[in-house]
VEXKEZA-385687 format. One record per residue (C-alpha): x, y, z; residue in three letters; residue number from 0. Coordinates in steps of 0.5 Angstrom, whole numbers, plus 500, padded with zeros to 3 digits. Example, Ala and Ser with C-alpha at 12.3 -4.5 7.8 and 13.67 -1.06 7.14 Angstrom:
BEGIN
u v w r k
525 491 516 ALA 0
527 498 514 SER 1
This chain:
BEGIN
u v w r k
619 501 871 MET 0
622 505 876 ALA 1
621 511 872 LEU 2
613 509 871 LEU 3
613 509 878 ALA 4
615 516 878 ILE 5
610 518 872 LEU 6
605 514 876 LEU 7
606 519 882 PHE 8
606 525 877 LEU 9
600 523 873 SER 10
596 523 880 ILE 11
599 529 883 PHE 12
597 533 876 LEU 13
590 530 876 LEU 14
589 532 883 ILE 15
591 539 882 LEU 16
586 539 876 TYR 17
581 538 880 GLY 18
579 530 880 TYR 19
576 527 886 PRO 20
582 525 890 VAL 21
580 518 893 SER 22
578 515 886 PHE 23
584 519 882 THR 24
589 515 887 LEU 25
586 508 887 GLY 26
583 508 879 GLY 27
590 511 876 ILE 28
594 506 880 SER 29
589 500 878 ILE 30
590 502 871 LEU 31
598 503 871 TYR 32
598 496 875 ALA 33
594 493 869 LEU 34
598 495 864 CYS 35
605 494 867 PHE 36
605 490 872 LEU 37
604 482 873 HIS 38
596 480 874 PRO 39
599 475 880 ASP 40
601 482 884 SER 41
594 483 885 PHE 42
593 478 889 SER 43
597 481 895 ALA 44
592 488 894 LEU 45
586 485 898 PRO 46
591 483 904 LEU 47
594 490 904 ARG 48
588 494 904 ILE 49
585 489 910 MET 50
591 490 914 GLY 51
590 498 913 VAL 52
582 498 915 MET 53
583 493 921 SER 54
588 498 924 ASN 55
585 500 931 GLU 56
588 506 931 VAL 57
584 509 925 LEU 58
578 508 930 VAL 59
580 514 933 ALA 60
579 519 927 VAL 61
571 518 927 PRO 62
571 519 935 LEU 63
575 525 935 PHE 64
572 528 929 VAL 65
565 527 933 PHE 66
568 530 939 MET 67
570 536 935 GLY 68
564 537 931 ILE 69
560 536 938 MET 70
564 541 941 LEU 71
563 546 936 GLU 72
555 545 936 LYS 73
555 546 944 SER 74
556 554 943 GLY 75
563 553 947 LEU 76
567 557 943 ALA 77
562 564 944 GLU 78
563 563 952 SER 79
570 561 952 LEU 80
572 567 948 LEU 81
567 572 952 GLU 82
570 570 959 THR 83
578 569 956 MET 84
576 576 953 ALA 85
574 579 960 MET 86
580 576 963 LEU 87
585 579 959 PHE 88
581 585 957 GLY 89
585 590 961 SER 90
591 588 958 ILE 91
593 592 951 ARG 92
592 586 946 GLY 93
588 582 951 GLY 94
582 581 946 LEU 95
588 578 941 ALA 96
591 573 946 ILE 97
584 571 949 SER 98
583 568 941 VAL 99
590 565 941 VAL 100
588 562 947 ILE 101
581 559 945 VAL 102
584 557 939 GLY 103
589 552 942 ALA 104
584 550 947 LEU 105
579 549 941 LEU 106
585 546 937 ALA 107
586 541 943 ALA 108
578 539 944 SER 109
577 539 936 THR 110
583 538 932 GLY 111
579 540 925 ILE 112
582 546 923 VAL 113
577 548 918 GLY 114
572 548 923 ALA 115
576 552 928 THR 116
578 558 923 VAL 117
570 558 921 ILE 118
568 559 928 THR 119
573 564 931 MET 120
572 568 924 GLY 121
565 569 925 LEU 122
565 569 933 ILE 123
571 574 934 SER 124
573 578 928 LEU 125
567 582 928 PRO 126
568 584 936 THR 127
576 585 935 MET 128
574 590 929 LEU 129
569 593 933 LYS 130
574 594 939 ARG 131
578 598 934 GLY 132
584 592 933 TYR 133
588 593 926 ARG 134
585 589 921 PRO 135
591 585 919 GLU 136
593 583 926 LEU 137
586 581 928 ALA 138
586 577 921 THR 139
592 574 922 GLY 140
591 572 930 THR 141
585 568 928 ILE 142
588 565 922 ALA 143
594 562 926 SER 144
590 561 932 ALA 145
585 557 928 GLY 146
590 552 925 THR 147
593 550 932 LEU 148
589 544 931 GLY 149
594 542 926 GLN 150
600 541 931 ILE 151
596 541 938 ILE 152
593 533 940 PRO 153
589 530 939 PRO 154
590 532 932 SER 155
587 528 926 ILE 156
594 530 922 VAL 157
598 527 928 LEU 158
593 520 928 VAL 159
593 519 920 LEU 160
600 521 920 LEU 161
601 516 926 ALA 162
598 511 921 SER 163
602 513 915 VAL 164
609 512 919 LEU 165
607 506 923 ASN 166
609 509 930 VAL 167
605 509 936 PRO 168
600 515 936 VAL 169
601 516 944 GLY 170
608 518 942 ASP 171
606 522 936 LEU 172
601 526 941 PHE 173
607 527 946 LYS 174
612 529 942 ALA 175
607 534 939 ALA 176
605 537 946 PHE 177
611 541 948 LEU 178
612 544 941 PRO 179
605 546 940 GLY 180
604 549 947 ILE 181
611 553 945 MET 182
608 556 939 LEU 183
602 559 943 VAL 184
607 562 948 LEU 185
611 565 941 VAL 186
604 567 939 TYR 187
602 571 945 ILE 188
609 574 945 GLY 189
609 577 938 TYR 190
602 580 940 ILE 191
604 583 947 LEU 192
611 586 943 GLY 193
606 589 937 LEU 194
601 592 942 ALA 195
607 595 946 ALA 196
610 598 940 ARG 197
603 600 937 ARG 198
598 601 942 PRO 199
593 604 937 GLU 200
593 597 933 ASP 201
591 593 940 ALA 202
587 597 944 PRO 203
585 594 951 ALA 204
577 593 953 ILE 205
574 599 957 PRO 206
575 598 965 ALA 207
567 599 966 GLU 208
565 594 961 GLU 209
570 588 964 ILE 210
567 590 971 GLN 211
560 589 968 ALA 212
561 583 966 PHE 213
564 581 973 LYS 214
558 583 977 GLN 215
554 576 979 GLY 216
556 569 979 ASN 217
563 571 975 PHE 218
566 565 979 ARG 219
561 560 975 TRP 220
562 563 968 LYS 221
569 562 968 VAL 222
568 554 971 VAL 223
563 553 965 LYS 224
567 556 960 ALA 225
574 555 962 PHE 226
574 549 967 VAL 227
570 544 964 LEU 228
573 544 957 PRO 229
580 544 960 LEU 230
578 538 964 LEU 231
576 534 958 LEU 232
582 536 955 ILE 233
586 533 961 VAL 234
582 527 961 THR 235
583 525 954 VAL 236
591 527 953 LEU 237
592 525 961 GLY 238
589 518 959 SER 239
594 517 953 ILE 240
600 520 956 PHE 241
600 516 963 GLY 242
599 510 959 GLY 243
592 508 962 TYR 244
588 508 955 ALA 245
590 508 948 THR 246
588 514 943 ALA 247
582 510 941 THR 248
580 509 948 GLU 249
581 516 949 ALA 250
577 518 943 ALA 251
571 515 946 ALA 252
572 518 952 VAL 253
573 525 949 GLY 254
567 524 944 ALA 255
562 522 950 MET 256
565 528 954 GLY 257
563 533 948 ALA 258
556 530 949 MET 259
556 531 956 LEU 260
559 539 955 LEU 261
553 540 950 THR 262
548 538 955 ILE 263
551 542 960 GLY 264
550 548 955 GLN 265
543 546 954 LYS 266
545 545 946 ARG 267
544 538 946 PHE 268
537 536 942 ASN 269
536 531 937 LEU 270
537 535 931 PRO 271
543 537 933 VAL 272
545 530 934 LEU 273
543 528 927 LYS 274
547 534 924 THR 275
554 531 928 VAL 276
552 524 926 MET 277
552 526 919 ARG 278
558 531 918 GLU 279
562 526 922 THR 280
560 521 917 THR 281
561 525 912 HIS 282
568 526 914 LEU 283
570 520 915 THR 284
568 516 909 CYS 285
572 522 905 MET 286
578 520 910 VAL 287
578 513 909 PHE 288
576 513 901 LEU 289
582 517 900 ILE 290
586 512 905 LEU 291
584 506 901 LEU 292
586 509 894 GLY 293
593 511 898 ALA 294
594 504 900 THR 295
593 502 892 THR 296
597 507 890 PHE 297
603 506 895 SER 298
602 498 894 PHE 299
603 499 886 VAL 300
608 505 887 PHE 301
613 500 891 ARG 302
611 494 886 GLU 303
614 498 881 MET 304
620 499 885 GLY 305
619 507 886 GLY 306
622 507 893 ASP 307
628 503 891 ARG 308
629 508 885 TYR 309
628 514 890 LEU 310
633 511 894 VAL 311
638 509 889 GLU 312
638 516 886 LEU 313
639 520 893 ILE 314
645 515 895 GLN 315
648 516 887 THR 316
647 524 889 ASN 317
650 523 895 ASP 318
645 527 899 LEU 319
646 528 906 SER 320
640 526 911 PRO 321
639 534 913 MET 322
639 535 906 VAL 323
634 530 904 PHE 324
630 532 910 LEU 325
630 540 908 LEU 326
628 537 901 LEU 327
622 533 903 VAL 328
620 539 907 MET 329
620 544 902 LEU 330
616 539 897 VAL 331
610 539 902 VAL 332
611 546 904 PHE 333
609 547 896 ILE 334
604 541 896 ALA 335
600 545 902 GLY 336
599 551 897 PHE 337
595 546 892 PHE 338
592 540 896 ILE 339
589 538 903 ASP 340
593 535 909 PHE 341
589 529 908 ILE 342
592 528 901 GLU 343
600 530 902 ILE 344
599 525 908 ILE 345
597 519 904 PHE 346
601 521 898 ILE 347
607 524 899 ILE 348
609 521 906 VAL 349
608 514 904 PRO 350
613 515 899 VAL 351
618 518 903 VAL 352
617 514 909 ALA 353
621 508 907 PRO 354
627 512 905 ILE 355
628 516 912 PHE 356
628 508 915 GLU 357
634 507 910 THR 358
638 512 914 TYR 359
641 511 920 ASN 360
637 515 926 PRO 361
644 518 929 GLN 362
646 521 922 ASP 363
640 526 924 PHE 364
641 527 931 SER 365
645 523 937 THR 366
639 524 941 LEU 367
635 518 937 PHE 368
637 511 939 GLN 369
631 508 934 THR 370
628 509 928 THR 371
621 509 931 ASP 372
624 516 935 ALA 373
626 519 928 LEU 374
620 517 925 LEU 375
616 521 931 VAL 376
620 527 930 TRP 377
619 527 922 ILE 378
612 526 924 GLY 379
612 533 928 VAL 380
616 536 923 LEU 381
611 534 917 LEU 382
605 537 922 ALA 383
608 543 924 LEU 384
610 544 916 ASN 385
603 542 914 LEU 386
600 548 919 GLN 387
605 553 916 THR 388
603 552 909 SER 389
596 552 911 PHE 390
597 560 913 LEU 391
601 562 907 SER 392
599 566 902 PRO 393
597 566 897 PRO 394
594 559 897 PHE 395
593 558 904 GLY 396
587 554 906 PHE 397
586 558 913 ALA 398
586 564 909 LEU 399
580 562 904 PHE 400
576 559 910 TYR 401
577 566 914 LEU 402
575 570 907 LYS 403
569 566 906 GLY 404
566 569 913 VAL 405
569 575 914 ALA 406
566 582 913 PRO 407
566 585 907 LYS 408
571 591 909 GLU 409
576 586 910 ILE 410
580 585 904 THR 411
585 579 901 THR 412
590 584 902 GLN 413
589 585 910 HIS 414
589 577 910 LEU 415
596 577 907 TYR 416
599 582 910 ARG 417
596 580 917 GLY 418
599 573 916 ILE 419
606 574 914 ILE 420
609 575 921 PRO 421
606 569 924 PHE 422
608 565 918 VAL 423
615 567 919 CYS 424
614 565 927 ILE 425
612 559 924 GLN 426
618 557 920 ILE 427
623 560 925 CYS 428
620 555 929 PHE 429
620 549 925 LEU 430
628 550 924 LEU 431
628 550 932 ILE 432
625 544 932 VAL 433
629 541 926 ILE 434
635 543 930 PHE 435
633 542 937 PHE 436
630 535 937 PRO 437
630 534 944 LYS 438
624 539 944 LEU 439
620 533 941 ILE 440
623 527 945 LEU 441
622 531 952 PHE 442
615 528 954 PHE 443
616 521 949 VAL 444
622 520 954 GLU 445
618 521 961 GLN 446
């Protein structure tokens, strides 16, 4: 029976790779296996399991954060942010690329939607960077890597879904991911500054007279409107969670309202925009929850067949150490990220491995972990970083496909691949640092 559970997992994985809809494949194949191999009485517990998941208040944050992100995307905030930041850093070699990274981080903290951020940044900043004389590889690599920061910088949809699957407080996962996210931004900026110093022709500065012309008029108000107001929204949302004043769901509601106010302030808010945002939010939310229903059915059938017990016994029989098992999971998730989306990985692979991590003593991974919850929070951050890395990695990185779709004709796939490799190397090194120095993710959680 346990081997049938593994066969169920492989069947679903292969059918998804073949192109079948994820939500219906997860639920449908699981039901077929259950009908063939489980006792009919087993089905009585499935509706309770599904209702238990659907009544999880944390998941209400998903549509609210999606609404917040799409509304900010429609507000035109990214254009004004990039223009202002480019002029603030324009006198530095590589300043425009640094601006792209900072704007990507701010959009990540505002939206948490990777595809939308990569496309928006590609449309706005790539033509500008190429016109300024930036090397295509540096321009594309910077935009793709900055666009995927929404995977790790809270409030991230990835982190909300991981918290739900791992059954840990979403606020703790947000706190744990905050410092690694900020450090990753700083490492990106350090790389750009180093490259610009070594090869100045790849990242030229903006002419001084152009910067001076932009600063004419009411420059301070331009900075406040483009930079301070979005930052205030981010601080309000994350600060209320970190300070314990609001749950993630309550903070998401504040963020959604704040995004509407910012759009009104940008004079972009009208009924067609509201309809578009609501339609896209409903579409994305329905997709997520349909996959969640299918994943709940899959994990129920998988466990009823004894798949989780079989995996635990397999690991114990082969005497795999906790760190070896962790690295194996990271490798599987990284490779899976080439072929399937992060939502599918979170709902297919993570529920299978999470119970195995719970069987280990937390201190087997690090003496810093006193509880299983702390261990799972660390695992959640590692998975988010890993998914972000696979999202960038050639040849199948989703971020590269998004960027290629909006890039000018002169940008080739080779430009994208060569440009992203240094950033993927940075990501892998950073992921290893977080694995071997878990104190990084506990810094804010313990406060």
